[in-house]
C-alpha positions as a Python dict, from the first residue, in 0.01 Angstrom:
ca = {
    (1, 'M'): (0, 0, 0),
    (2, 'T'): (139, 339, -95),
    (3, 'D'): (158, 621, 157),
    (4, 'S'): (-65, 911, 45),
    (5, 'T'): (68, 1147, 314),
    (6, 'P'): (217, 1463, 154),
    (7, 'A'): (595, 1485, 176),
    (8, 'F'): (576, 1850, 281),
    (9, 'P'): (333, 2051, 496),
    (10, 'N'): (30, 2181, 308),
    (11, 'L'): (-29, 2540, 424),
    (12, 'A'): (-289, 2635, 164),
    (13, 'G'): (-557, 2854, 320),
    (14, 'V'): (-341, 2955, 617),
    (15, 'I'): (-308, 3321, 518),
    (16, 'T'): (-597, 3561, 576),
    (17, 'L'): (-685, 3908, 455),
    (18, 'S'): (-511, 4064, 754),
    (19, 'D'): (-181, 3906, 641),
    (20, 'V'): (-200, 4060, 293),
    (21, 'K'): (-57, 4407, 234),
    (22, 'Q'): (-49, 4623, -75),
    (23, 'K'): (218, 4845, -227),
    (24, 'G'): (181, 5083, -516),
    (25, 'T'): (-140, 5239, -642),
    (26, 'G'): (-368, 5208, -942),
    (27, 'S'): (-244, 4972, -1212),
    (28, 'Y'): (86, 4939, -1024),
    (29, 'A'): (-76, 4806, -706),
    (30, 'A'): (47, 4465, -594),
    (31, 'D'): (-60, 4238, -309),
    (32, 'Y'): (208, 4072, -100),
    (33, 'I'): (278, 3912, 237),
    (34, 'P'): (578, 4050, 431),
    (35, 'W'): (863, 3798, 446),
    (36, 'A'): (863, 3812, 827),
    (37, 'K'): (496, 3707, 829),
    (38, 'V'): (574, 3419, 591),
    (39, 'M'): (846, 3294, 825),
    (40, 'Q'): (620, 3336, 1130),
    (41, 'L'): (352, 3123, 963),
    (42, 'I'): (608, 2861, 867),
    (43, 'N'): (741, 2852, 1224),
    (44, 'Q'): (384, 2819, 1352),
    (45, 'H'): (246, 2565, 1105),
    (46, 'A'): (559, 2389, 976),
    (47, 'N'): (794, 2414, 1269),
    (48, 'G'): (1143, 2286, 1196),
    (49, 'W'): (1146, 2363, 824),
    (50, 'I'): (1431, 2609, 759),
    (51, 'P'): (1507, 2796, 434),
    (52, 'R'): (1859, 2748, 302),
    (53, 'L'): (2069, 2867, 7),
    (54, 'S'): (2267, 2641, -224),
    (55, 'W'): (2613, 2791, -268),
    (56, 'D'): (2827, 2807, -580),
    (57, 'H'): (3175, 2674, -490),
    (58, 'E'): (3359, 2752, -812),
    (59, 'D'): (3609, 2962, -617),
    (60, 'E'): (3774, 2894, -281),
    (61, 'Y'): (3526, 3110, -89),
    (62, 'G'): (3202, 3021, -259),
    (63, 'T'): (2903, 3248, -313),
    (64, 'P'): (2525, 3214, -277),
    (65, 'V'): (2486, 3392, -611),
    (66, 'H'): (2488, 3175, -924),
    (67, 'K'): (2565, 3318, -1268),
    (68, 'A'): (2312, 3274, -1547),
    (69, 'P'): (2426, 3224, -1911),
    (70, 'N'): (2356, 3592, -1990),
    (71, 'G'): (2569, 3717, -1699),
    (72, 'T'): (2290, 3796, -1451),
    (73, 'G'): (2258, 3637, -1108),
    (74, 'Y'): (2015, 3407, -934),
    (75, 'L'): (1970, 3220, -604),
    (76, 'L'): (1891, 2855, -538),
    (77, 'V'): (1663, 2821, -234),
    (78, 'Y'): (1535, 2511, -60),
    (79, 'F'): (1376, 2412, 272),
    (80, 'E'): (1521, 2157, 508),
    (81, 'K'): (1403, 1974, 820),
    (82, 'G'): (1638, 1714, 961),
    (83, 'E'): (1704, 1467, 681),
    (84, 'Q'): (1407, 1594, 477),
    (85, 'Q'): (1474, 1843, 204),
    (86, 'T'): (1278, 2003, -78),
    (87, 'T'): (1411, 2032, -428),
    (88, 'I'): (1602, 2347, -524),
    (89, 'W'): (1402, 2652, -629),
    (90, 'P'): (1579, 2910, -854),
    (91, 'Y'): (1500, 3277, -807),
    (92, 'A'): (1641, 3569, -1010),
    (93, 'I'): (1811, 3860, -834),
    (94, 'T'): (1624, 4164, -961),
    (95, 'D'): (1599, 4539, -905),
    (96, 'S'): (1292, 4731, -788),
    (97, 'R'): (1144, 4708, -1139),
    (98, 'N'): (1187, 4331, -1150),
    (99, 'N'): (1472, 4348, -1400),
    (100, 'P'): (1758, 4096, -1356),
    (101, 'I'): (2083, 4253, -1231),
    (102, 'P'): (2421, 4186, -1397),
    (103, 'F'): (2630, 3950, -1185),
    (104, 'D'): (2914, 4196, -1119),
    (105, 'K'): (2670, 4471, -1011),
    (106, 'I'): (2476, 4273, -751),
    (107, 'S'): (2503, 4445, -413),
    (108, 'A'): (2452, 4307, -64),
    (109, 'R'): (2113, 4482, -55),
    (110, 'D'): (2011, 4321, -385),
    (111, 'L'): (2108, 3979, -251),
    (112, 'A'): (1926, 4028, 80),
    (113, 'D'): (1604, 4158, -81),
    (114, 'S'): (1594, 3879, -339),
    (115, 'H'): (1667, 3622, -70),
    (116, 'R'): (1358, 3731, 127),
    (117, 'R'): (1142, 3724, -185),
    (118, 'A'): (1287, 3385, -285),
    (119, 'I'): (1181, 3237, 49),
    (120, 'C'): (823, 3358, -7),
    (121, 'S'): (821, 3218, -361),
    (122, 'A'): (961, 2882, -249),
    (123, 'A'): (715, 2863, 42),
    (124, 'A'): (429, 2902, -208),
    (125, 'A'): (581, 2637, -435),
    (126, 'F'): (659, 2369, -175),
    (127, 'F'): (411, 2441, 108),
    (128, 'A'): (135, 2629, -85),
    (129, 'L'): (177, 2910, 168),
    (130, 'G'): (32, 3224, 13),
    (131, 'F'): (-27, 3051, -320),
    (132, 'E'): (-353, 3246, -345),
    (133, 'L'): (-162, 3565, -427),
    (134, 'W'): (42, 3401, -702),
    (135, 'A'): (-264, 3223, -845),
    (136, 'R'): (-484, 3532, -794),
    (137, 'E'): (-738, 3339, -588),
    (138, 'E'): (-953, 3497, -319),
    (139, 'V'): (-809, 3517, 32),
    (140, 'A'): (-1062, 3464, 310),
    (141, 'A'): (-1100, 3683, 616),
    (142, 'A'): (-1016, 3511, 942),
    (143, 'S'): (-1317, 3435, 1161),
    (144, 'S'): (-1129, 3576, 1459),
    (145, 'E'): (-1081, 3918, 1300),
    (146, 'S'): (-1261, 4188, 1493),
    (147, 'V'): (-1590, 4328, 1368),
    (148, 'E'): (-1425, 4668, 1360),
    (149, 'T'): (-1191, 4543, 1088),
    (150, 'R'): (-1474, 4434, 860),
    (151, 'P'): (-1796, 4601, 986),
    (152, 'E'): (-2122, 4596, 798),
    (153, 'T'): (-2189, 4948, 925),
    (154, 'Q'): (-1889, 5107, 755),
    (155, 'L'): (-2076, 5199, 438),
    (156, 'Q'): (-2377, 5314, 640),
    (157, 'Q'): (-2159, 5539, 856),
    (158, 'T'): (-1991, 5690, 554),
    (159, 'T'): (-2323, 5742, 379),
    (160, 'E'): (-2470, 5911, 686),
    (161, 'L'): (-2172, 6143, 709),
    (162, 'T'): (-2207, 6225, 341),
    (163, 'I'): (-2577, 6306, 373),
    (164, 'A'): (-2524, 6506, 691),
    (165, 'S'): (-2250, 6712, 529),
    (166, 'K'): (-2466, 6808, 230),
    (167, 'P'): (-2637, 7151, 251),
    (168, 'S'): (-2998, 7160, 366),
    (169, 'R'): (-3268, 7211, 103),
    (170, 'K'): (-3461, 7448, 329),
    (171, 'K'): (-3485, 7797, 189),
    (172, 'A'): (-3251, 8030, 373),
    (173, 'A'): (-3380, 8362, 499),
    (174, 'T'): (-3093, 8543, 332),
    (175, 'P'): (-2929, 8376, 33),
    (176, 'A'): (-2560, 8330, 100),
    (177, 'P'): (-2312, 8401, -177),
    (178, 'A'): (-2179, 8096, -354),
    (179, 'P'): (-1850, 7991, -193),
    (180, 'A'): (-1535, 7985, -400),
    (181, 'P'): (-1428, 7639, -512),
    (182, 'A'): (-1230, 7481, -230),
    (183, 'T'): (-901, 7318, -314),
    (184, 'D'): (-792, 7198, 29),
    (185, 'E'): (-717, 6829, 76),
    (186, 'A'): (-1010, 6776, 315),
    (187, 'T'): (-1259, 6891, 50),
    (188, 'I'): (-1093, 6685, -221),
    (189, 'K'): (-1098, 6382, 5),
    (190, 'K'): (-1467, 6433, 90),
    (191, 'D'): (-1554, 6444, -281),
    (192, 'L'): (-1359, 6123, -338),
    (193, 'V'): (-1536, 5952, -47),
    (194, 'D'): (-1874, 6060, -188),
    (195, 'T'): (-1780, 5922, -530),
    (196, 'C'): (-1655, 5600, -373),
    (197, 'V'): (-1980, 5553, -178),
    (198, 'D'): (-2190, 5603, -491),
    (199, 'L'): (-1980, 5351, -683),
    (200, 'I'): (-1989, 5095, -401),
    (201, 'Q'): (-2367, 5114, -387),
    (202, 'G'): (-2400, 5101, -765),
    (203, 'R'): (-2144, 4829, -842),
    (204, 'L'): (-2144, 4593, -541),
    (205, 'T'): (-2410, 4384, -371),
    (206, 'K'): (-2463, 4421, 3),
    (207, 'I'): (-2249, 4115, 80),
    (208, 'D'): (-1977, 4222, -164),
    (209, 'Q'): (-1971, 4569, -9),
    (210, 'I'): (-1876, 4424, 330),
    (211, 'A'): (-1605, 4201, 184),
    (212, 'W'): (-1469, 4481, -35),
    (213, 'I'): (-1436, 4727, 256),
    (214, 'A'): (-1281, 4457, 477),
    (215, 'D'): (-1027, 4378, 206),
    (216, 'K'): (-915, 4741, 178),
    (217, 'A'): (-908, 4786, 557),
    (218, 'T'): (-672, 4493, 605),
    (219, 'K'): (-449, 4575, 307),
    (220, 'W'): (-393, 4933, 418),
    (221, 'N'): (-397, 4878, 796),
    (222, 'L'): (-705, 5094, 856),
    (223, 'D'): (-733, 5002, 1222),
    (224, 'A'): (-896, 5312, 1373),
    (225, 'S'): (-1264, 5312, 1468),
    (226, 'G'): (-1523, 5465, 1240),
    (227, 'S'): (-1549, 5479, 863),
    (228, 'K'): (-1273, 5297, 677),
    (229, 'L'): (-1326, 5511, 367),
    (230, 'A'): (-1268, 5825, 574),
    (231, 'Q'): (-937, 5678, 693),
    (232, 'M'): (-808, 5625, 339),
    (233, 'S'): (-560, 5862, 179),
    (234, 'V'): (-639, 6051, -140),
    (235, 'D'): (-428, 5805, -343),
    (236, 'Q'): (-603, 5506, -185),
    (237, 'L'): (-946, 5652, -257),
    (238, 'Q'): (-849, 5717, -617),
    (239, 'T'): (-730, 5357, -645),
    (240, 'C'): (-1066, 5238, -510),
    (241, 'I'): (-1256, 5456, -756),
    (242, 'E'): (-1056, 5321, -1051),
    (243, 'E'): (-1119, 4966, -934),
    (244, 'L'): (-1492, 5021, -882),
    (245, 'K'): (-1540, 5200, -1215),
    (246, 'A'): (-1405, 4890, -1388),
    (247, 'K'): (-1686, 4681, -1238),
    (248, 'P'): (-2024, 4654, -1416),
    (249, 'E'): (-2321, 4841, -1274),
    (250, 'L'): (-2576, 4639, -1078),
    (251, 'K'): (-2896, 4559, -1261),
    (252, 'Q'): (-3195, 4732, -1109),
}
């Protein structure tokens, strides 16, 4: 009888929305899990598995950086626990724009940054840890996350603030002169929040609204009480608006 037990830990589904962060805005936005969180989850759920680098020993000192045929560099990462070992996982050493770096120009910072990213990539390959981000599958919210992180009332609170801030339709005793267009950040932000609320209500169902707000709250660490939309920066609100505009309108 063959043993059907997996050779390596299966950590699919371990990450939650609160583990996922986002860098960049608009079309350049990218979801990721910090390398320290990846290692914490490995230590918690796959204790004893340690990431290692395979060294190139062509010279007397050896180096963790291997040279590709075109003269760029890459790392070979694997995980080990006692006598158990994964296969080797190659990972290119790249700059901030994901371009491979020539071998003789690789700095200590380049090596360290690519090493951390290589661990995350290998953890997804061998343990399925965080594979959802690479495969673009939905990440679930943890059941233990506080209601304040993903509240159903967030949209209601924002909508109420929007309505309350709009001028009354009652006829004033003395008509006030029209104010000059305001250009301060608070006014710009309020307009963006109003636009975002309208789009959320017009493009997302009630259930999707809750999940959508929870997703943004966890990605951008919006931990304060009250409206999560009000806590967003101007850039974050603009990112939300672009994302929502790309969604189809709900059928009435």
